[in-house]
Rosetta silent file (secondary structure, phi, psi, omega in degrees, C-alpha in Angstrom):
SEQUENCE: MHVPVLLDEVLEYLQPKEGQNFIDCTIGGGGHSFKILSCTKPNGKVLGIDLSPEAIEKIDNQRRTLNLRERIILSNDNFANLEEIVELNSFSPVHGILLDLGLSSDLIENSGRGFSFMRDEILDMRFNPESGKLTAQEIVNQYSEKTLREIFWRYGEERYSPRIALEIVKNRKRNKIQTSAQLSELIKNALGFRFHIKILARIFQSLRIVVNQELENLQQVLTSSIDILSPSGRIVVLSYHTLEDRIVKRFFKEEDSFKILTKKPITPTSEEIKKNPRSRSAKLRVAEKI
SCORE:     score description
SCORE:     0.000 S_00000001
   1 L     0.000  131.832 -178.712  146.467  220.501  147.188 S_00000001
   2 L   -72.115  129.546  179.029  145.921  224.264  147.180 S_00000001
   3 L  -112.458  107.606 -179.285  142.258  225.247  147.407 S_00000001
   4 L   -70.053  138.625 -177.461  141.640  228.825  146.216 S_00000001
   5 L   -82.093  137.993  177.193  139.098  230.776  148.263 S_00000001
   6 L    47.649   44.315 -175.969  135.948  232.146  146.562 S_00000001
   7 H   -58.409  -48.935 -178.355  137.323  231.094  143.165 S_00000001
   8 H   -61.693  -40.498 -179.058  134.053  231.420  141.242 S_00000001
   9 H   -68.887  -38.344  177.116  133.350  234.837  142.739 S_00000001
  10 H   -60.768  -45.929 -179.879  136.876  236.074  141.969 S_00000001
  11 H   -66.905  -37.382  179.596  136.486  235.034  138.326 S_00000001
  12 H   -60.703  -40.264 -177.300  132.997  236.526  138.134 S_00000001
  13 H   -86.482  -32.580  177.549  134.271  239.952  139.168 S_00000001
  14 H   -73.582  -30.069  179.389  137.636  239.928  137.385 S_00000001
  15 L    51.390   53.339 -178.705  135.936  238.793  134.154 S_00000001
  16 L   -65.382  134.359 -179.276  139.145  237.485  132.530 S_00000001
  17 L  -128.236  165.818 -177.868  138.981  237.330  128.738 S_00000001
  18 L   -50.511  128.893  174.455  141.228  236.111  125.943 S_00000001
  19 L    82.558   -0.372 -178.551  144.501  238.029  125.736 S_00000001
  20 L   -85.564  160.785 -177.643  144.076  240.050  128.934 S_00000001
  21 E  -117.031  138.025 -178.870  146.720  240.584  131.622 S_00000001
  22 E  -133.343  154.215  175.290  146.277  240.249  135.370 S_00000001
  23 E  -113.936  125.496  172.123  148.390  240.709  138.483 S_00000001
  24 E  -105.234  103.144 -172.776  148.141  238.236  141.341 S_00000001
  25 L   -73.076  -15.316  179.711  149.843  240.106  144.179 S_00000001
  26 L  -138.272   73.287 -168.301  149.828  237.036  146.442 S_00000001
  27 L   -66.819  -29.388  173.808  150.161  234.101  144.082 S_00000001
  28 L    49.210 -122.344  179.792  150.728  231.541  146.865 S_00000001
  29 L   -81.881   -4.664  173.258  149.744  228.096  145.586 S_00000001
  30 L    84.795    6.531 -176.127  148.575  229.537  142.268 S_00000001
  31 H   -58.606  -44.759  177.962  144.960  228.350  142.402 S_00000001
  32 H   -69.650  -43.979 -173.362  143.462  231.653  141.275 S_00000001
  33 H   -64.363  -43.374 -178.647  146.206  232.417  138.759 S_00000001
  34 H   -65.938  -33.155  177.126  146.085  229.141  136.856 S_00000001
  35 H   -70.086  -39.526  176.382  142.315  229.469  136.489 S_00000001
  36 H   -60.933  -42.749  179.659  142.713  233.045  135.222 S_00000001
  37 H   -62.516  -34.777  179.044  145.246  231.813  132.675 S_00000001
  38 H   -68.067  -23.244  179.317  142.811  229.189  131.421 S_00000001
  39 H   -88.693  -17.489 -174.182  140.334  232.006  130.706 S_00000001
  40 H  -111.263    7.142 -179.934  142.837  234.282  128.951 S_00000001
  41 L   -65.808  151.800   12.791  144.579  231.779  126.678 S_00000001
  42 L   -94.688  -10.462 -169.493  146.361  231.693  124.373 S_00000001
  43 L  -117.051   -6.893  179.994  148.177  234.970  125.012 S_00000001
  44 L   -64.634  149.948 -176.160  146.942  236.418  128.296 S_00000001
  45 E  -126.811  157.383  172.947  149.524  236.742  131.068 S_00000001
  46 E  -125.152  130.276  170.468  149.705  236.801  134.850 S_00000001
  47 E   -95.532  110.146 -176.283  152.299  238.665  136.854 S_00000001
  48 E  -102.264  123.343 -177.706  152.575  236.605  140.033 S_00000001
  49 E  -115.931  140.276  171.875  154.088  238.205  143.117 S_00000001
  50 L  -158.392  140.603  179.323  154.881  236.587  146.460 S_00000001
  51 L   -79.299  -19.215 -179.701  157.203  237.461  149.317 S_00000001
  52 L   -82.615  118.916  178.181  157.708  233.782  150.132 S_00000001
  53 H   -63.936  -30.663  178.936  160.639  232.280  148.184 S_00000001
  54 H   -65.067  -40.783  179.649  159.139  228.826  148.695 S_00000001
  55 H   -63.875  -44.552 -179.486  155.890  229.878  146.974 S_00000001
  56 H   -63.894  -41.595  179.332  157.733  231.351  143.984 S_00000001
  57 H   -62.339  -41.359 -179.025  159.904  228.251  143.602 S_00000001
  58 H   -65.527  -44.431  179.003  156.851  225.994  143.660 S_00000001
  59 H   -66.747  -36.021  177.620  154.988  228.047  141.024 S_00000001
  60 H   -60.108  -43.447  178.080  158.123  228.193  138.899 S_00000001
  61 H   -63.656  -39.378 -179.731  158.262  224.400  138.852 S_00000001
  62 H   -67.488  -41.990 -177.852  154.577  224.221  137.943 S_00000001
  63 H   -67.915  -30.923  175.675  154.822  226.705  135.086 S_00000001
  64 H   -67.305  -45.770 -179.586  157.746  224.748  133.613 S_00000001
  65 H   -61.146  -38.249 -176.900  155.808  221.495  133.849 S_00000001
  66 L   -91.804    5.258  179.878  152.739  223.081  132.234 S_00000001
  67 L    56.973   47.393 -178.131  154.777  224.922  129.597 S_00000001
  68 L  -118.580   21.688 -176.156  153.524  228.317  130.825 S_00000001
  69 L   -61.141  -31.310 -179.259  156.823  230.136  131.295 S_00000001
  70 L   -77.447  -18.791 -173.320  155.877  232.754  128.708 S_00000001
  71 L  -107.077  -13.489  175.596  152.517  233.450  130.347 S_00000001
  72 E  -117.722  114.286  175.418  153.443  233.554  134.043 S_00000001
  73 E  -100.361  128.683 -174.542  155.940  236.197  135.095 S_00000001
  74 E  -111.889  144.597  178.138  157.149  235.710  138.677 S_00000001
  75 E  -140.384  116.246  175.586  158.512  238.171  141.207 S_00000001
  76 L   -86.759   85.093 -172.052  159.787  237.233  144.673 S_00000001
  77 L  -153.484  173.880  177.360  159.077  240.636  146.165 S_00000001
  78 L   -87.286  130.027 -178.426  156.783  242.607  148.439 S_00000001
  79 H   -64.712  -11.749  173.118  153.568  243.716  146.749 S_00000001
  80 H   -62.826  -22.072  179.059  154.095  247.092  148.388 S_00000001
  81 H   -94.631   29.499 -172.069  156.672  247.565  145.592 S_00000001
  82 H   -55.405  -44.828 -178.251  154.026  246.970  142.920 S_00000001
  83 H   -59.594  -44.269 -179.963  154.874  249.993  140.791 S_00000001
  84 H   -67.191  -37.978 -179.926  158.559  249.028  140.595 S_00000001
  85 H   -64.747  -44.927  179.438  157.718  245.371  139.885 S_00000001
  86 H   -62.924  -43.152 -179.942  155.376  246.305  137.037 S_00000001
  87 H   -65.856  -43.481 -179.058  157.921  248.695  135.545 S_00000001
  88 H   -60.670  -35.870 -177.411  160.781  246.204  135.848 S_00000001
  89 L   -97.633    5.831 -179.723  158.768  243.552  133.996 S_00000001
  90 L    46.867   48.430 -173.368  157.233  245.981  131.458 S_00000001
  91 L   -97.696  103.511  178.195  153.864  244.494  132.351 S_00000001
  92 L  -165.421  157.468   -4.598  151.001  246.348  130.707 S_00000001
  93 L   -73.798  162.896  179.766  148.174  246.869  130.108 S_00000001
  94 E  -112.912  116.343 -175.898  146.744  245.565  133.393 S_00000001
  95 E   -93.505  -14.515  178.854  143.092  244.521  133.253 S_00000001
  96 E  -168.507  151.547  178.526  142.773  243.316  136.828 S_00000001
  97 E  -128.294  133.671  177.005  144.555  242.974  140.157 S_00000001
  98 E  -117.243  132.889  174.263  143.937  240.264  142.754 S_00000001
  99 E  -125.339  105.599  173.501  144.963  240.481  146.401 S_00000001
 100 E  -103.753  104.814 -170.545  144.324  237.341  148.456 S_00000001
 101 L   -86.044    7.534  179.439  145.581  238.350  151.887 S_00000001
 102 L   -72.010  150.131  176.161  145.227  234.914  153.489 S_00000001
 103 L   -77.011  125.620 -174.441  148.235  233.141  154.955 S_00000001
 104 L   -68.178  147.620  179.096  149.100  230.242  152.647 S_00000001
 105 H   -60.716  -38.666  179.814  148.807  226.680  153.928 S_00000001
 106 H   -60.459  -41.327 -178.849  152.349  225.939  152.755 S_00000001
 107 H   -64.982  -40.332  179.734  153.741  228.775  154.849 S_00000001
 108 H   -68.035  -45.277 -169.046  151.903  227.540  157.945 S_00000001
 109 H   -90.330  -25.489 -170.497  152.689  223.871  157.501 S_00000001
 110 H  -122.939   -8.876 -174.579  156.105  223.742  155.863 S_00000001
 111 L   -77.198  -29.915 -177.518  158.114  226.909  156.547 S_00000001
 112 L    72.395   20.335 -174.199  159.159  226.059  160.113 S_00000001
 113 L  -108.321   18.924  169.961  159.032  229.756  161.010 S_00000001
 114 L    76.505   29.651  179.324  156.498  229.671  163.834 S_00000001
 115 L   -74.347  -25.660 -174.488  153.376  230.991  162.117 S_00000001
 116 L  -113.417  137.616  175.301  151.101  228.497  163.884 S_00000001
 117 L   -76.856   -4.199  178.848  150.512  227.963  167.582 S_00000001
 118 L   -85.217   -5.033 -178.314  149.728  224.341  166.674 S_00000001
 119 L  -125.267  157.177  176.595  153.431  223.643  166.037 S_00000001
 120 L  -102.934   93.492 -176.116  156.624  223.854  168.068 S_00000001
 121 L  -134.902  162.273  176.361  158.860  226.013  165.876 S_00000001
 122 E   -60.817  135.004  179.131  161.287  228.892  166.224 S_00000001
 123 L   -75.187   96.609  179.952  159.425  232.208  166.576 S_00000001
 124 L  -117.988  -68.943  175.313  160.385  233.909  163.340 S_00000001
 125 L    71.364   10.487  174.814  157.241  234.757  161.313 S_00000001
 126 L   -80.122  131.988  175.894  159.034  236.533  158.457 S_00000001
 127 L   -61.529  -40.235  176.547  157.447  235.798  155.081 S_00000001
 128 L  -132.311  105.933 -177.644  160.922  236.056  153.572 S_00000001
 129 L   -58.713  -22.368 -177.571  163.831  235.682  156.043 S_00000001
 130 L   -84.352  -20.886 -176.629  166.208  237.318  153.569 S_00000001
 131 L  -104.640  -18.604  179.742  164.209  240.514  153.110 S_00000001
 132 L  -108.400  145.106 -177.952  162.924  241.107  156.638 S_00000001
 133 L  -101.675  -42.853 -175.796  165.037  241.889  159.690 S_00000001
 134 L   -76.379  135.349  176.667  162.616  241.904  162.620 S_00000001
 135 L  -116.088  161.747  177.185  161.454  238.542  164.007 S_00000001
 136 H   -63.569  -34.245  178.776  158.626  237.630  166.363 S_00000001
 137 H   -61.776  -40.678  178.449  161.215  236.319  168.810 S_00000001
 138 H   -65.690  -37.747  179.969  162.840  239.740  168.994 S_00000001
 139 H   -63.138  -50.833 -174.652  159.480  241.394  169.650 S_00000001
 140 H   -71.796  -22.179 -178.355  158.498  239.167  172.570 S_00000001
 141 H   -98.148  -16.559 -173.398  161.952  239.265  174.142 S_00000001
 142 H  -121.273  -26.000 -176.650  162.920  242.901  173.644 S_00000001
 143 L   -74.300  150.272 -179.215  159.835  245.106  173.419 S_00000001
 144 L   -68.787  162.298  177.750  158.554  246.814  176.549 S_00000001
 145 H   -58.630  -41.618 -179.698  155.461  245.643  178.365 S_00000001
 146 H   -62.218  -44.878 -178.834  153.614  248.772  177.225 S_00000001
 147 H   -67.005  -40.611  177.331  154.540  248.219  173.565 S_00000001
 148 H   -61.314  -43.893  179.140  153.564  244.542  173.670 S_00000001
 149 H   -58.627  -43.510 -179.512  150.221  245.471  175.204 S_00000001
 150 H   -66.759  -39.153  179.191  149.608  247.998  172.428 S_00000001
 151 H   -63.138  -47.201 -177.736  150.573  245.512  169.694 S_00000001
 152 H   -66.124  -32.316  179.294  148.246  242.805  171.002 S_00000001
 153 H   -79.471  -45.669 -175.120  145.375  245.248  171.308 S_00000001
 154 H   -69.700  -43.153 -173.415  145.868  247.164  168.055 S_00000001
 155 H  -102.535   -9.083  177.432  146.637  244.230  165.762 S_00000001
 156 H  -123.023  -10.238 -177.701  144.843  241.400  167.565 S_00000001
 157 L    49.938   42.755 -175.926  142.045  243.310  169.298 S_00000001
 158 L   -95.087  118.877 -174.864  142.752  241.106  172.318 S_00000001
 159 L   -71.539  -20.899  177.641  141.095  242.270  175.534 S_00000001
 160 L   -93.166   20.502 -179.057  143.548  240.340  177.721 S_00000001
 161 H   -52.909  -45.908 -179.449  146.522  242.148  176.183 S_00000001
 162 H   -59.587  -44.601 -178.595  147.696  243.697  179.516 S_00000001
 163 H   -64.504  -42.303 -178.433  147.715  240.342  181.315 S_00000001
 164 H   -68.485  -44.097  179.075  149.517  238.578  178.449 S_00000001
 165 H   -60.487  -43.074  178.835  152.120  241.335  178.028 S_00000001
 166 H   -61.478  -43.392 -178.886  152.879  241.292  181.762 S_00000001
 167 H   -65.944  -37.276  177.620  153.306  237.508  181.752 S_00000001
 168 H   -62.139  -47.514 -177.893  155.678  237.653  178.766 S_00000001
 169 H   -64.144  -40.216  178.634  157.909  240.228  180.460 S_00000001
 170 H   -64.470  -43.831 -176.442  157.967  238.247  183.727 S_00000001
 171 H   -72.295  -36.205 -176.416  158.831  234.974  181.998 S_00000001
 172 H   -70.258  -16.101  175.552  161.516  236.292  179.675 S_00000001
 173 L   -68.661  -29.474  179.248  163.539  237.453  182.671 S_00000001
 174 L   -90.166  -46.909 -178.302  164.029  233.799  183.572 S_00000001
 175 L  -141.663  135.069  176.718  164.163  232.204  180.134 S_00000001
 176 L   -61.639  136.492  177.962  164.300  233.611  176.632 S_00000001
 177 L   -87.454  110.810 -171.682  161.087  232.909  174.701 S_00000001
 178 L  -114.145  -23.912 -173.489  162.287  231.153  171.558 S_00000001
 179 E  -124.814  162.868  177.633  159.509  228.943  170.203 S_00000001
 180 H   -63.642  -36.100  179.533  155.833  229.064  169.311 S_00000001
 181 H   -66.451  -40.739  177.069  155.129  226.325  171.881 S_00000001
 182 H   -58.983  -47.362 -178.535  156.804  228.334  174.656 S_00000001
 183 H   -64.201  -42.764 -179.579  154.711  231.394  173.846 S_00000001
 184 H   -61.390  -45.723 -178.852  151.491  229.383  173.634 S_00000001
 185 H   -64.944  -39.068  178.391  152.072  227.705  176.999 S_00000001
 186 H   -60.787  -43.721 -179.301  152.934  231.020  178.609 S_00000001
 187 H   -66.584  -41.792  177.580  149.656  232.570  177.388 S_00000001
 188 H   -58.884  -45.492 -178.876  147.634  229.580  178.621 S_00000001
 189 H   -66.231  -34.430 -178.011  149.232  229.865  182.057 S_00000001
 190 H   -68.239  -31.873 -172.611  148.668  233.617  182.177 S_00000001
 191 H  -100.781  -21.497  178.351  144.925  233.334  181.539 S_00000001
 192 H    56.992 -128.502 -176.903  143.952  230.163  183.374 S_00000001
 193 H   -66.280  -16.327  179.047  140.198  229.537  183.130 S_00000001
 194 H   -77.348  -13.547 -173.064  139.860  232.637  180.878 S_00000001
 195 L   -63.906  139.766  171.103  141.918  230.969  178.157 S_00000001
 196 L  -142.860  145.252 -174.972  140.414  230.238  174.750 S_00000001
 197 H   -60.810  -26.296  177.944  142.277  229.019  171.665 S_00000001
 198 H   -64.180  -24.491  177.639  141.091  232.080  169.709 S_00000001
 199 H   -65.919  -40.876  176.124  143.278  234.187  171.996 S_00000001
 200 H   -60.177  -43.223  179.746  146.346  232.372  170.675 S_00000001
 201 H   -58.990  -41.199 -178.035  145.167  233.080  167.117 S_00000001
 202 H   -70.456  -39.151  179.399  144.851  236.796  167.883 S_00000001
 203 H   -67.747  -45.110  179.375  148.265  237.057  169.559 S_00000001
 204 H   -64.785  -38.563  176.417  150.034  235.180  166.768 S_00000001
 205 H   -59.593  -46.022 -176.433  148.192  237.308  164.193 S_00000001
 206 H   -63.958  -40.381  178.159  149.309  240.525  165.845 S_00000001
 207 H   -65.154  -43.469 -179.543  152.958  239.449  165.941 S_00000001
 208 H   -62.854  -40.684 -179.912  152.879  238.365  162.279 S_00000001
 209 H   -62.090  -43.327 -179.024  151.315  241.655  161.190 S_00000001
 210 H   -69.001  -44.663 -179.283  154.017  243.700  162.932 S_00000001
 211 H   -57.012  -42.191 -173.846  156.899  241.525  161.710 S_00000001
 212 H  -102.212    5.164  178.535  155.789  241.814  158.076 S_00000001
 213 L    50.809   46.318 -170.269  154.292  245.342  158.204 S_00000001
 214 H   -64.367  -41.520 -176.095  151.166  243.880  156.634 S_00000001
 215 H   -72.465  -37.945  177.043  148.765  246.782  157.077 S_00000001
 216 H   -64.536  -41.528  179.621  151.227  249.396  155.819 S_00000001
 217 H   -66.693  -36.284  177.448  151.990  247.236  152.780 S_00000001
 218 H   -63.368  -46.061  178.598  148.291  246.763  152.059 S_00000001
 219 H   -59.326  -40.241 -178.551  147.697  250.516  152.087 S_00000001
 220 H   -66.563  -44.123 -177.656  150.651  251.001  149.748 S_00000001
 221 H   -69.550  -34.209  176.746  149.564  248.417  147.185 S_00000001
 222 H   -63.101  -43.221  178.568  146.004  249.772  147.115 S_00000001
 223 H   -63.159  -42.386 -179.100  147.360  253.246  146.393 S_00000001
 224 H   -64.914  -30.412 -176.019  149.669  251.905  143.674 S_00000001
 225 H   -62.249  -25.497 -176.750  146.794  250.092  141.963 S_00000001
 226 H   -58.954  -48.689 -177.063  145.218  253.400  140.915 S_00000001
 227 H   -80.968  -23.135 -174.812  147.901  254.217  138.344 S_00000001
 228 H   -82.354  -37.083 -178.467  148.599  250.631  137.322 S_00000001
 229 E   -69.335  141.238  171.345  145.078  249.524  136.383 S_00000001
 230 E   -73.453  158.199  174.830  143.733  250.280  132.927 S_00000001
 231 E   -54.084  136.629 -175.738  140.396  252.142  132.698 S_00000001
 232 E    73.120    0.948  174.385  137.562  249.716  133.622 S_00000001
 233 E   -70.244  151.864 -175.048  140.168  247.434  135.202 S_00000001
 234 E  -118.409  148.227  173.295  139.112  245.833  138.468 S_00000001
 235 E  -117.911  126.947 -178.773  140.779  245.192  141.797 S_00000001
 236 E  -115.768  126.501 -177.888  139.568  242.238  143.857 S_00000001
 237 E  -124.436  126.540  174.153  140.632  241.941  147.497 S_00000001
 238 E  -106.040  113.302  178.212  140.161  238.944  149.767 S_00000001
 239 E  -112.008  162.047 -172.442  140.716  239.862  153.425 S_00000001
 240 L  -130.499   -0.054  172.007  140.541  237.616  156.466 S_00000001
 241 L  -149.857  163.797 -169.889  140.293  239.857  159.509 S_00000001
 242 H   -63.297  -30.334 -178.473  138.614  243.148  160.361 S_00000001
 243 H   -63.272  -45.752  177.669  141.802  245.227  160.311 S_00000001
 244 H   -65.166  -47.640 -175.454  142.438  244.423  156.643 S_00000001
 245 H   -60.983  -37.905  178.070  138.797  244.705  155.671 S_00000001
 246 H   -62.270  -41.876  179.917  138.470  248.161  157.245 S_00000001
 247 H   -62.433  -46.108 -178.735  141.454  249.441  155.248 S_00000001
 248 H   -64.900  -46.539 -179.442  140.039  248.084  151.967 S_00000001
 249 H   -59.609  -45.965 -178.628  136.522  249.347  152.658 S_00000001
 250 H   -66.735  -41.234 -179.369  137.740  252.835  153.567 S_00000001
 251 H   -62.032  -48.388  179.961  140.101  253.034  150.590 S_00000001
 252 H   -61.613  -37.811 -177.379  137.415  252.088  148.067 S_00000001
 253 H   -70.322  -37.825 -173.384  134.967  254.520  149.660 S_00000001
 254 H   -91.399  -17.852 -175.417  137.345  257.489  149.750 S_00000001
 255 L   -87.732  116.200 -176.544  139.165  257.003  146.436 S_00000001
 256 L   -68.741  -17.904 -177.815  137.476  258.917  143.600 S_00000001
 257 L   -77.334   -9.348 -175.569  139.210  256.817  140.934 S_00000001
 258 E  -118.787  146.685  170.523  137.193  253.728  141.849 S_00000001
 259 E  -109.667  125.012 -178.553  133.564  252.649  141.619 S_00000001
 260 E   -74.099  130.179 -179.875  132.573  250.102  144.271 S_00000001
 261 L  -103.617  -13.283  179.130  130.995  246.948  142.821 S_00000001
 262 L  -121.070  100.879 -179.655  130.289  245.164  146.109 S_00000001
 263 L   -61.893  -37.817  173.035  128.044  247.188  148.418 S_00000001
 264 L  -123.003  150.561 -179.044  128.551  244.482  151.016 S_00000001
 265 L   -65.443  144.707  175.458  131.491  242.053  151.120 S_00000001
 266 E   -83.281  135.325 -179.901  131.019  238.667  149.467 S_00000001
 267 L  -124.031  159.782 -178.419  131.533  235.745  151.867 S_00000001
 268 L   -66.540  150.571  174.465  131.898  231.982  151.323 S_00000001
 269 L   -74.354  162.737  177.651  128.861  229.728  151.246 S_00000001
 270 H   -61.227  -31.960  179.071  128.394  227.147  153.986 S_00000001
 271 H   -65.922  -43.207  178.550  129.247  224.497  151.389 S_00000001
 272 H   -65.307  -40.628 -179.670  132.614  226.104  150.625 S_00000001
 273 H   -62.004  -37.215  177.525  133.404  226.473  154.329 S_00000001
 274 H   -63.818  -42.015 -179.249  132.749  222.748  154.825 S_00000001
 275 H   -73.829  -33.673 -176.464  135.147  221.895  151.995 S_00000001
 276 L  -139.781   84.839 -176.329  137.735  224.501  153.022 S_00000001
 277 H   -55.363  -26.682 -178.959  137.414  225.620  156.684 S_00000001
 278 H   -70.419   -8.859  179.609  140.171  228.206  156.239 S_00000001
 279 H   -85.766   -7.241 -166.737  137.839  230.188  153.986 S_00000001
 280 L   -59.992  -30.250 -177.125  135.331  230.876  156.776 S_00000001
 281 L   -97.952    4.823 -175.001  136.540  234.393  157.635 S_00000001
 282 L   -69.121  140.065  173.428  137.110  235.554  154.040 S_00000001
 283 E  -132.506  129.379 -176.666  135.528  238.777  152.770 S_00000001
 284 E  -109.760  127.413  175.123  135.724  239.785  149.130 S_00000001
 285 E  -125.977  146.163 -175.043  135.463  243.415  148.006 S_00000001
 286 E  -136.580  141.606  174.013  135.725  244.686  144.440 S_00000001
 287 E  -139.152  152.606 -179.487  136.152  248.085  142.802 S_00000001
 288 E  -117.308  135.032  179.137  136.445  249.200  139.182 S_00000001
 289 E   -71.848  130.602 -178.333  138.676  251.973  137.928 S_00000001
 290 L   -78.619    0.000    0.000  136.630  254.780  136.436 S_00000001
């Protein structure tokens, strides 16, 4: 069952009311969106976007079952294309935008595309295999040692990046690195007593970010939100690592069209973290269009 992160706080800041329209740029399992719809009935709508075809298919089945086809508009697309998606669906006015940047549980557990170091799967990491060309396997097998080192440091902030990059290049000369298990074992061997499981998380994060151009897409959707939101409309962003949070914080601070509503990011309570451990790194920031 999908557990939406900081649900009460998201609703508190979006303030959904009867008849209003919202965009969920990362609809995932739909936990936030279905709650928003319950607050905006009978006529309020949600435009749900997700790059994962599996996520869109699942929500489509749910909206049919719940007789919500008229109130949930779905788009299997990249939220970086927000302006085009909104125009294509004639979706306006927009009273709020939600960006939950967390990796969905379904994608980790059921896609088979190597997002988790806890599974032995082909190193792919594309959110949508049909729309993305570059795979994680291509990065680890073809990129230079210098480029790998830079990727692991820039997108994973991993201090052992040089050692890991060197070990990857040495190993791939003997055998192509094809699976998440191969990569994980290689990193463990490279670090020996220095190894910690968080290092795997940082390396896998960095590869996923590059494969899906996550930071560039985030910057693009934030910029697009300025023209799409109605006056007094709000944008709520849930980020899960410092790279994302820095982009959101800087954008809200530098953009004159927005008033910041969260001086400090909102984080989950200890009670929520116990119920949903994946929420522990979440940071929520909110801004209102002036």
